[in-house]
TIVO-2410 file (N, C-alpha, C; in nm, 3 decimals):
# residues 150
REC num residu      c1      c2      c3 atome chaine
REC   1      X   0.086  -0.118   0.000     N      A
REC   1      X   0.000   0.000   0.000    CA      A
REC   1      X   0.090   0.123   0.000     C      A
REC   2      X   0.054   0.220  -0.083     N      A
REC   2      X   0.129   0.347  -0.090    CA      A
REC   2      X   0.041   0.455  -0.028     C      A
REC   3      X   0.094   0.516   0.076     N      A
REC   3      X   0.022   0.617   0.153    CA      A
REC   3      X   0.095   0.748   0.139     C      A
REC   4      X   0.023   0.854   0.108     N      A
REC   4      X   0.081   0.987   0.098    CA      A
REC   4      X   0.034   1.067   0.217     C      A
REC   5      X   0.127   1.122   0.294     N      A
REC   5      X   0.088   1.211   0.403    CA      A
REC   5      X   0.144   1.349   0.374     C      A
REC   6      X   0.056   1.447   0.377     N      A
REC   6      X   0.094   1.586   0.353    CA      A
REC   6      X   0.117   1.653   0.488     C      A
REC   7      X   0.237   1.709   0.505     N      A
REC   7      X   0.270   1.774   0.631    CA      A
REC   7      X   0.302   1.921   0.608     C      A
REC   8      X   0.270   2.000   0.707     N      A
REC   8      X   0.310   2.141   0.708    CA      A
REC   8      X   0.346   2.176   0.851     C      A
REC   9      X   0.352   2.303   0.883     N      A
REC   9      X   0.396   2.344   1.017    CA      A
REC   9      X   0.281   2.351   1.119     C      A
REC  10      X   0.162   2.307   1.081     N      A
REC  10      X   0.045   2.322   1.168    CA      A
REC  10      X   0.030   2.206   1.267     C      A
REC  11      X  -0.042   2.232   1.377     N      A
REC  11      X  -0.073   2.123   1.471    CA      A
REC  11      X  -0.165   2.019   1.408     C      A
REC  12      X  -0.240   2.057   1.307     N      A
REC  12      X  -0.331   1.963   1.238    CA      A
REC  12      X  -0.249   1.858   1.163     C      A
REC  13      X  -0.141   1.903   1.105     N      A
REC  13      X  -0.050   1.814   1.036    CA      A
REC  13      X   0.017   1.719   1.135     C      A
REC  14      X   0.057   1.771   1.249     N      A
REC  14      X   0.119   1.686   1.352    CA      A
REC  14      X   0.022   1.579   1.399     C      A
REC  15      X  -0.105   1.613   1.409     N      A
REC  15      X  -0.208   1.518   1.450    CA      A
REC  15      X  -0.222   1.407   1.346     C      A
REC  16      X  -0.219   1.444   1.217     N      A
REC  16      X  -0.227   1.344   1.110    CA      A
REC  16      X  -0.105   1.253   1.113     C      A
REC  17      X   0.011   1.309   1.140     N      A
REC  17      X   0.134   1.231   1.147    CA      A
REC  17      X   0.127   1.130   1.263     C      A
REC  18      X   0.078   1.174   1.378     N      A
REC  18      X   0.061   1.083   1.492    CA      A
REC  18      X  -0.034   0.970   1.456     C      A
REC  19      X  -0.141   1.003   1.386     N      A
REC  19      X  -0.239   0.902   1.345    CA      A
REC  19      X  -0.171   0.796   1.258     C      A
REC  20      X  -0.097   0.839   1.158     N      A
REC  20      X  -0.031   0.744   1.067    CA      A
REC  20      X   0.071   0.659   1.142     C      A
REC  21      X   0.145   0.720   1.233     N      A
REC  21      X   0.248   0.644   1.304    CA      A
REC  21      X   0.190   0.541   1.400     C      A
REC  22      X   0.065   0.559   1.443     N      A
REC  22      X   0.002   0.465   1.537    CA      A
REC  22      X  -0.076   0.353   1.468     C      A
REC  23      X  -0.100   0.369   1.338     N      A
REC  23      X  -0.179   0.269   1.265    CA      A
REC  23      X  -0.093   0.147   1.230     C      A
REC  24      X  -0.160   0.033   1.215     N      A
REC  24      X  -0.095  -0.087   1.163    CA      A
REC  24      X  -0.129  -0.092   1.015     C      A
REC  25      X  -0.026  -0.083   0.932     N      A
REC  25      X  -0.045  -0.083   0.788    CA      A
REC  25      X  -0.008  -0.221   0.733     C      A
REC  26      X  -0.062  -0.259   0.619     N      A
REC  26      X  -0.028  -0.390   0.561    CA      A
REC  26      X   0.123  -0.402   0.537     C      A
REC  27      X   0.173  -0.524   0.546     N      A
REC  27      X   0.315  -0.549   0.522    CA      A
REC  27      X   0.355  -0.493   0.385     C      A
REC  28      X   0.473  -0.432   0.380     N      A
REC  28      X   0.523  -0.375   0.256    CA      A
REC  28      X   0.472  -0.235   0.225     C      A
REC  29      X   0.392  -0.178   0.315     N      A
REC  29      X   0.340  -0.043   0.292    CA      A
REC  29      X   0.454   0.058   0.299     C      A
REC  30      X   0.439   0.165   0.221     N      A
REC  30      X   0.535   0.275   0.223    CA      A
REC  30      X   0.457   0.404   0.238     C      A
REC  31      X   0.512   0.493   0.319     N      A
REC  31      X   0.450   0.623   0.337    CA      A
REC  31      X   0.537   0.727   0.267     C      A
REC  32      X   0.475   0.800   0.178     N      A
REC  32      X   0.542   0.910   0.110    CA      A
REC  32      X   0.510   1.036   0.189     C      A
REC  33      X   0.612   1.094   0.248     N      A
REC  33      X   0.595   1.216   0.328    CA      A
REC  33      X   0.623   1.334   0.236     C      A
REC  34      X   0.527   1.424   0.227     N      A
REC  34      X   0.546   1.540   0.141    CA      A
REC  34      X   0.505   1.668   0.211     C      A
REC  35      X   0.576   1.772   0.176     N      A
REC  35      X   0.540   1.907   0.217    CA      A
REC  35      X   0.559   1.992   0.093     C      A
REC  36      X   0.453   2.056   0.050     N      A
REC  36      X   0.455   2.132  -0.074    CA      A
REC  36      X   0.500   2.274  -0.045     C      A
REC  37      X   0.602   2.316  -0.118     N      A
REC  37      X   0.650   2.453  -0.105    CA      A
REC  37      X   0.568   2.542  -0.198     C      A
REC  38      X   0.509   2.646  -0.143     N      A
REC  38      X   0.427   2.737  -0.220    CA      A
REC  38      X   0.506   2.865  -0.241     C      A
REC  39      X   0.553   2.887  -0.363     N      A
REC  39      X   0.634   3.006  -0.387    CA      A
REC  39      X   0.549   3.132  -0.395     C      A
REC  40      X   0.608   3.244  -0.353     N      A
REC  40      X   0.537   3.371  -0.370    CA      A
REC  40      X   0.539   3.407  -0.519     C      A
REC  41      X   0.439   3.478  -0.561     N      A
REC  41      X   0.434   3.522  -0.701    CA      A
REC  41      X   0.516   3.650  -0.715     C      A
REC  42      X   0.590   3.660  -0.823     N      A
REC  42      X   0.663   3.783  -0.849    CA      A
REC  42      X   0.601   3.849  -0.971     C      A
REC  43      X   0.597   3.981  -0.973     N      A
REC  43      X   0.533   4.049  -1.086    CA      A
REC  43      X   0.612   4.026  -1.215     C      A
REC  44      X   0.542   4.027  -1.328     N      A
REC  44      X   0.613   4.009  -1.454    CA      A
REC  44      X   0.706   4.126  -1.482     C      A
REC  45      X   0.814   4.098  -1.551     N      A
REC  45      X   0.911   4.201  -1.588    CA      A
REC  45      X   0.848   4.289  -1.695     C      A
REC  46      X   0.876   4.420  -1.688     N      A
REC  46      X   0.821   4.514  -1.786    CA      A
REC  46      X   0.858   4.470  -1.927     C      A
REC  47      X   0.761   4.476  -2.017     N      A
REC  47      X   0.786   4.440  -2.156    CA      A
REC  47      X   0.765   4.293  -2.186     C      A
REC  48      X   0.740   4.212  -2.082     N      A
REC  48      X   0.717   4.069  -2.104    CA      A
REC  48      X   0.572   4.049  -2.147     C      A
REC  49      X   0.551   3.959  -2.240     N      A
REC  49      X   0.417   3.928  -2.289    CA      A
REC  49      X   0.324   3.898  -2.173     C      A
REC  50      X   0.208   3.961  -2.169     N      A
REC  50      X   0.112   3.944  -2.059    CA      A
REC  50      X   0.061   3.801  -2.050     C      A
REC  51      X   0.072   3.723  -2.156     N      A
REC  51      X   0.025   3.585  -2.156    CA      A
REC  51      X   0.121   3.489  -2.088     C      A
REC  52      X   0.239   3.536  -2.054     N      A
REC  52      X   0.339   3.451  -1.989    CA      A
REC  52      X   0.304   3.435  -1.842     C      A
REC  53      X   0.320   3.314  -1.791     N      A
REC  53      X   0.291   3.288  -1.649    CA      A
REC  53      X   0.383   3.370  -1.561     C      A
REC  54      X   0.335   3.403  -1.442     N      A
REC  54      X   0.418   3.474  -1.347    CA      A
REC  54      X   0.534   3.384  -1.304     C      A
REC  55      X   0.649   3.443  -1.287     N      A
REC  55      X   0.766   3.368  -1.243    CA      A
REC  55      X   0.755   3.346  -1.093     C      A
REC  56      X   0.798   3.230  -1.049     N      A
REC  56      X   0.792   3.200  -0.907    CA      A
REC  56      X   0.926   3.144  -0.861     C      A
REC  57      X   0.960   3.176  -0.738     N      A
REC  57      X   1.084   3.125  -0.680    CA      A
REC  57      X   1.058   3.086  -0.535     C      A
REC  58      X   1.129   2.989  -0.491     N      A
REC  58      X   1.123   2.947  -0.352    CA      A
REC  58      X   1.256   2.985  -0.289     C      A
REC  59      X   1.250   3.047  -0.172     N      A
REC  59      X   1.373   3.090  -0.106    CA      A
REC  59      X   1.450   2.971  -0.051     C      A
REC  60      X   1.580   2.989  -0.036     N      A
REC  60      X   1.664   2.884   0.020    CA      A
REC  60      X   1.619   2.851   0.162     C      A
REC  61      X   1.573   2.952   0.234     N      A
REC  61      X   1.523   2.931   0.371    CA      A
REC  61      X   1.398   2.843   0.370     C      A
REC  62      X   1.308   2.867   0.276     N      A
REC  62      X   1.186   2.786   0.267    CA      A
REC  62      X   1.221   2.642   0.230     C      A
REC  63      X   1.316   2.623   0.141     N      A
REC  63      X   1.359   2.488   0.102    CA      A
REC  63      X   1.416   2.415   0.224     C      A
REC  64      X   1.502   2.483   0.300     N      A
REC  64      X   1.564   2.421   0.417    CA      A
REC  64      X   1.459   2.385   0.523     C      A
REC  65      X   1.366   2.476   0.549     N      A
REC  65      X   1.260   2.450   0.647    CA      A
REC  65      X   1.173   2.333   0.604     C      A
REC  66      X   1.139   2.328   0.477     N      A
REC  66      X   1.053   2.220   0.425    CA      A
REC  66      X   1.124   2.086   0.434     C      A
REC  67      X   1.249   2.083   0.395     N      A
REC  67      X   1.324   1.956   0.401    CA      A
REC  67      X   1.341   1.910   0.545     C      A
REC  68      X   1.362   2.003   0.637     N      A
REC  68      X   1.373   1.967   0.778    CA      A
REC  68      X   1.241   1.910   0.829     C      A
REC  69      X   1.131   1.975   0.794     N      A
REC  69      X   0.998   1.929   0.836    CA      A
REC  69      X   0.972   1.786   0.787     C      A
REC  70      X   1.004   1.761   0.662     N      A
REC  70      X   0.981   1.628   0.604    CA      A
REC  70      X   1.073   1.526   0.670     C      A
REC  71      X   1.199   1.561   0.692     N      A
REC  71      X   1.294   1.469   0.756    CA      A
REC  71      X   1.249   1.434   0.898     C      A
REC  72      X   1.197   1.531   0.972     N      A
REC  72      X   1.148   1.504   1.107    CA      A
REC  72      X   1.026   1.412   1.104     C      A
REC  73      X   0.937   1.434   1.008     N      A
REC  73      X   0.819   1.347   0.994    CA      A
REC  73      X   0.862   1.206   0.958     C      A
REC  74      X   0.959   1.195   0.867     N      A
REC  74      X   1.010   1.062   0.831    CA      A
REC  74      X   1.071   0.993   0.951     C      A
REC  75      X   1.146   1.066   1.032     N      A
REC  75      X   1.210   1.006   1.151    CA      A
REC  75      X   1.104   0.952   1.247     C      A
REC  76      X   0.996   1.027   1.265     N      A
REC  76      X   0.888   0.982   1.354    CA      A
REC  76      X   0.823   0.854   1.301     C      A
REC  77      X   0.799   0.849   1.172     N      A
REC  77      X   0.737   0.731   1.112    CA      A
REC  77      X   0.832   0.611   1.115     C      A
REC  78      X   0.958   0.633   1.086     N      A
REC  78      X   1.056   0.524   1.088    CA      A
REC  78      X   1.074   0.469   1.229     C      A
REC  79      X   1.065   0.556   1.329     N      A
REC  79      X   1.072   0.511   1.468    CA      A
REC  79      X   0.956   0.418   1.501     C      A
REC  80      X   0.845   0.435   1.430     N      A
REC  80      X   0.728   0.349   1.448    CA      A
REC  80      X   0.735   0.226   1.358     C      A
REC  81      X   0.847   0.211   1.285     N      A
REC  81      X   0.865   0.093   1.200    CA      A
REC  81      X   0.804   0.104   1.062     C      A
REC  82      X   0.778   0.225   1.017     N      A
REC  82      X   0.713   0.247   0.888    CA      A
REC  82      X   0.817   0.293   0.785     C      A
REC  83      X   0.818   0.228   0.669     N      A
REC  83      X   0.908   0.267   0.560    CA      A
REC  83      X   0.859   0.397   0.498     C      A
REC  84      X   0.953   0.488   0.469     N      A
REC  84      X   0.914   0.619   0.417    CA      A
REC  84      X   0.996   0.658   0.294     C      A
REC  85      X   0.941   0.753   0.223     N      A
REC  85      X   1.008   0.823   0.113    CA      A
REC  85      X   0.972   0.969   0.130     C      A
REC  86      X   1.057   1.058   0.080     N      A
REC  86      X   1.031   1.202   0.094    CA      A
REC  86      X   1.009   1.268  -0.041     C      A
REC  87      X   0.920   1.366  -0.042     N      A
REC  87      X   0.898   1.449  -0.160    CA      A
REC  87      X   0.878   1.593  -0.112     C      A
REC  88      X   0.946   1.688  -0.177     N      A
REC  88      X   0.929   1.829  -0.143    CA      A
REC  88      X   0.907   1.910  -0.271     C      A
REC  89      X   0.791   1.890  -0.335     N      A
REC  89      X   0.763   1.959  -0.460    CA      A
REC  89      X   0.723   2.105  -0.437     C      A
REC  90      X   0.719   2.180  -0.545     N      A
REC  90      X   0.683   2.321  -0.542    CA      A
REC  90      X   0.557   2.343  -0.625     C      A
REC  91      X   0.468   2.429  -0.576     N      A
REC  91      X   0.349   2.465  -0.652    CA      A
REC  91      X   0.229   2.485  -0.562     C      A
REC  92      X   0.113   2.485  -0.622     N      A
REC  92      X  -0.013   2.496  -0.549    CA      A
REC  92      X  -0.038   2.361  -0.484     C      A
REC  93      X  -0.049   2.355  -0.351     N      A
REC  93      X  -0.065   2.226  -0.283    CA      A
REC  93      X  -0.179   2.142  -0.336     C      A
REC  94      X  -0.289   2.204  -0.374     N      A
REC  94      X  -0.403   2.128  -0.426    CA      A
REC  94      X  -0.364   2.052  -0.552     C      A
REC  95      X  -0.299   2.119  -0.644     N      A
REC  95      X  -0.261   2.055  -0.770    CA      A
REC  95      X  -0.147   1.956  -0.751     C      A
REC  96      X  -0.049   1.995  -0.670     N      A
REC  96      X   0.069   1.910  -0.650    CA      A
REC  96      X   0.029   1.778  -0.584     C      A
REC  97      X  -0.056   1.783  -0.483     N      A
REC  97      X  -0.097   1.660  -0.415    CA      A
REC  97      X  -0.170   1.566  -0.510     C      A
REC  98      X  -0.257   1.621  -0.593     N      A
REC  98      X  -0.330   1.538  -0.689    CA      A
REC  98      X  -0.235   1.478  -0.793     C      A
REC  99      X  -0.136   1.555  -0.833     N      A
REC  99      X  -0.037   1.504  -0.929    CA      A
REC  99      X   0.046   1.392  -0.866     C      A
REC 100      X   0.083   1.408  -0.739     N      A
REC 100      X   0.158   1.304  -0.669    CA      A
REC 100      X   0.078   1.174  -0.661     C      A
REC 101      X  -0.051   1.185  -0.639     N      A
REC 101      X  -0.137   1.066  -0.634    CA      A
REC 101      X  -0.122   0.987  -0.762     C      A
REC 102      X  -0.126   1.056  -0.874     N      A
REC 102      X  -0.114   0.989  -1.004    CA      A
REC 102      X   0.028   0.937  -1.027     C      A
REC 103      X   0.127   1.023  -1.008     N      A
REC 103      X   0.266   0.987  -1.037    CA      A
REC 103      X   0.318   0.873  -0.950     C      A
REC 104      X   0.276   0.871  -0.824     N      A
REC 104      X   0.327   0.773  -0.728    CA      A
REC 104      X   0.232   0.655  -0.708     C      A
REC 105      X   0.120   0.655  -0.779     N      A
REC 105      X   0.019   0.550  -0.765    CA      A
REC 105      X  -0.023   0.531  -0.620     C      A
REC 106      X  -0.062   0.640  -0.558     N      A
REC 106      X  -0.098   0.642  -0.417    CA      A
REC 106      X  -0.234   0.576  -0.397     C      A
REC 107      X  -0.243   0.496  -0.288     N      A
REC 107      X  -0.369   0.429  -0.253    CA      A
REC 107      X  -0.451   0.509  -0.151     C      A
REC 108      X  -0.382   0.590  -0.070     N      A
REC 108      X  -0.449   0.664   0.037    CA      A
REC 108      X  -0.372   0.792   0.065     C      A
REC 109      X  -0.444   0.902   0.077     N      A
REC 109      X  -0.385   1.029   0.120    CA      A
REC 109      X  -0.431   1.053   0.263     C      A
REC 110      X  -0.339   1.093   0.350     N      A
REC 110      X  -0.373   1.131   0.487    CA      A
REC 110      X  -0.329   1.275   0.506     C      A
REC 111      X  -0.419   1.357   0.557     N      A
REC 111      X  -0.385   1.497   0.581    CA      A
REC 111      X  -0.468   1.551   0.696     C      A
REC 112      X  -0.418   1.655   0.758     N      A
REC 112      X  -0.490   1.720   0.866    CA      A
REC 112      X  -0.584   1.824   0.809     C      A
REC 113      X  -0.685   1.856   0.886     N      A
REC 113      X  -0.779   1.960   0.847    CA      A
REC 113      X  -0.756   2.083   0.932     C      A
REC 114      X  -0.746   2.196   0.868     N      A
REC 114      X  -0.732   2.321   0.943    CA      A
REC 114      X  -0.864   2.363   1.005     C      A
REC 115      X  -0.972   2.304   0.960     N      A
REC 115      X  -1.102   2.330   1.021    CA      A
REC 115      X  -1.161   2.466   0.990     C      A
REC 116      X  -1.115   2.529   0.884     N      A
REC 116      X  -1.172   2.660   0.849    CA      A
REC 116      X  -1.313   2.641   0.795     C      A
REC 117      X  -1.399   2.735   0.828     N      A
REC 117      X  -1.536   2.731   0.779    CA      A
REC 117      X  -1.576   2.870   0.735     C      A
REC 118      X  -1.690   2.879   0.672     N      A
REC 118      X  -1.748   3.007   0.636    CA      A
REC 118      X  -1.658   3.092   0.547     C      A
REC 119      X  -1.647   3.220   0.582     N      A
REC 119      X  -1.572   3.316   0.502    CA      A
REC 119      X  -1.425   3.281   0.494     C      A
REC 120      X  -1.367   3.233   0.603     N      A
REC 120      X  -1.224   3.197   0.601    CA      A
REC 120      X  -1.198   3.087   0.499     C      A
REC 121      X  -1.287   2.989   0.492     N      A
REC 121      X  -1.270   2.879   0.396    CA      A
REC 121      X  -1.286   2.932   0.254     C      A
REC 122      X  -1.382   3.021   0.235     N      A
REC 122      X  -1.407   3.077   0.103    CA      A
REC 122      X  -1.288   3.161   0.056     C      A
REC 123      X  -1.233   3.244   0.144     N      A
REC 123      X  -1.123   3.332   0.107    CA      A
REC 123      X  -0.990   3.258   0.095     C      A
REC 124      X  -0.963   3.167   0.186     N      A
REC 124      X  -0.834   3.100   0.191    CA      A
REC 124      X  -0.832   2.970   0.111     C      A
REC 125      X  -0.948   2.918   0.080     N      A
REC 125      X  -0.954   2.789   0.011    CA      A
REC 125      X  -0.927   2.678   0.110     C      A
REC 126      X  -0.950   2.557   0.068     N      A
REC 126      X  -0.926   2.443   0.156    CA      A
REC 126      X  -0.859   2.334   0.076     C      A
REC 127      X  -0.734   2.310   0.109     N      A
REC 127      X  -0.659   2.206   0.040    CA      A
REC 127      X  -0.725   2.071   0.062     C      A
REC 128      X  -0.758   2.039   0.188     N      A
REC 128      X  -0.817   1.908   0.216    CA      A
REC 128      X  -0.951   1.891   0.143     C      A
REC 129      X  -1.032   1.994   0.140     N      A
REC 129      X  -1.160   1.985   0.070    CA      A
REC 129      X  -1.139   1.961  -0.079     C      A
REC 130      X  -1.045   2.029  -0.138     N      A
REC 130      X  -1.016   2.012  -0.280    CA      A
REC 130      X  -0.965   1.870  -0.308     C      A
REC 131      X  -0.875   1.823  -0.225     N      A
REC 131      X  -0.819   1.689  -0.245    CA      A
REC 131      X  -0.927   1.583  -0.228     C      A
REC 132      X  -1.010   1.596  -0.126     N      A
REC 132      X  -1.120   1.500  -0.106    CA      A
REC 132      X  -1.209   1.495  -0.229     C      A
REC 133      X  -1.237   1.609  -0.284     N      A
REC 133      X  -1.328   1.618  -0.399    CA      A
REC 133      X  -1.268   1.563  -0.527     C      A
REC 134      X  -1.137   1.581  -0.548     N      A
REC 134      X  -1.077   1.550  -0.677    CA      A
REC 134      X  -0.982   1.431  -0.682     C      A
REC 135      X  -0.940   1.379  -0.568     N      A
REC 135      X  -0.843   1.268  -0.569    CA      A
REC 135      X  -0.906   1.141  -0.624     C      A
REC 136      X  -0.824   1.062  -0.693     N      A
REC 136      X  -0.870   0.935  -0.748    CA      A
REC 136      X  -0.844   0.819  -0.653     C      A
REC 137      X  -0.810   0.851  -0.530     N      A
REC 137      X  -0.790   0.748  -0.429    CA      A
REC 137      X  -0.864   0.792  -0.302     C      A
REC 138      X  -0.863   0.707  -0.203     N      A
REC 138      X  -0.927   0.742  -0.076    CA      A
REC 138      X  -0.846   0.850  -0.006     C      A
REC 139      X  -0.917   0.934   0.069     N      A
REC 139      X  -0.854   1.043   0.143    CA      A
REC 139      X  -0.902   1.035   0.287     C      A
REC 140      X  -0.807   1.037   0.380     N      A
REC 140      X  -0.839   1.038   0.521    CA      A
REC 140      X  -0.800   1.174   0.577     C      A
REC 141      X  -0.899   1.249   0.622     N      A
REC 141      X  -0.874   1.380   0.680    CA      A
REC 141      X  -0.883   1.365   0.831     C      A
REC 142      X  -0.770   1.387   0.897     N      A
REC 142      X  -0.764   1.375   1.043    CA      A
REC 142      X  -0.806   1.510   1.101     C      A
REC 143      X  -0.912   1.506   1.176     N      A
REC 143      X  -0.966   1.630   1.234    CA      A
REC 143      X  -0.924   1.642   1.378     C      A
REC 144      X  -0.943   1.761   1.431     N      A
REC 144      X  -0.911   1.786   1.570    CA      A
REC 144      X  -1.002   1.705   1.659     C      A
REC 145      X  -0.944   1.640   1.759     N      A
REC 145      X  -1.020   1.563   1.857    CA      A
REC 145      X  -1.057   1.657   1.971     C      A
REC 146      X  -1.186   1.686   1.992     N      A
REC 146      X  -1.224   1.780   2.097    CA      A
REC 146      X  -1.189   1.726   2.237     C      A
REC 147      X  -1.163   1.597   2.249     N      A
REC 147      X  -1.130   1.537   2.379    CA      A
REC 147      X  -0.980   1.525   2.402     C      A
REC 148      X  -0.901   1.558   2.297     N      A
REC 148      X  -0.757   1.546   2.306    CA      A
REC 148      X  -0.701   1.656   2.397     C      A
REC 149      X  -0.610   1.617   2.484     N      A
REC 149      X  -0.546   1.714   2.572    CA      A
REC 149      X  -0.427   1.774   2.500     C      A
REC 150      X  -0.414   1.904   2.508     N      A
REC 150      X  -0.305   1.975   2.437    CA      A
REC 150      X  -0.171   1.942   2.494     C      A
***
């Protein structure tokens, strides 16, 4: 079984990681740990055709932070006896996660929910909602446990 877990710096992501590390997965399962780097948009250079996509760059600091986050998640999973692989792609997390599902032949995506609702969800979008709606595999969204002690 190929499992994709999306991690970021949020407590929701940490909760999803704990969930995956505590589960018993079928023999031979691999967990692909990913954190998608979202580059800031830079304005087009004067004189450049307006039809050209905006150029994007990821800072060296963002790359280092993302790789550290993924390495720490992998260490936690490996300590639980789970085989892992790392991916640190760049782009819109909604699109990148769906592309990883196809490219890596993922059977299950696990991700945390930020729990945004109403106007915040409308303005900020929801990666988990988009993935649940469009993924070609099962998606497990780990939500906040109201009984969990901080």
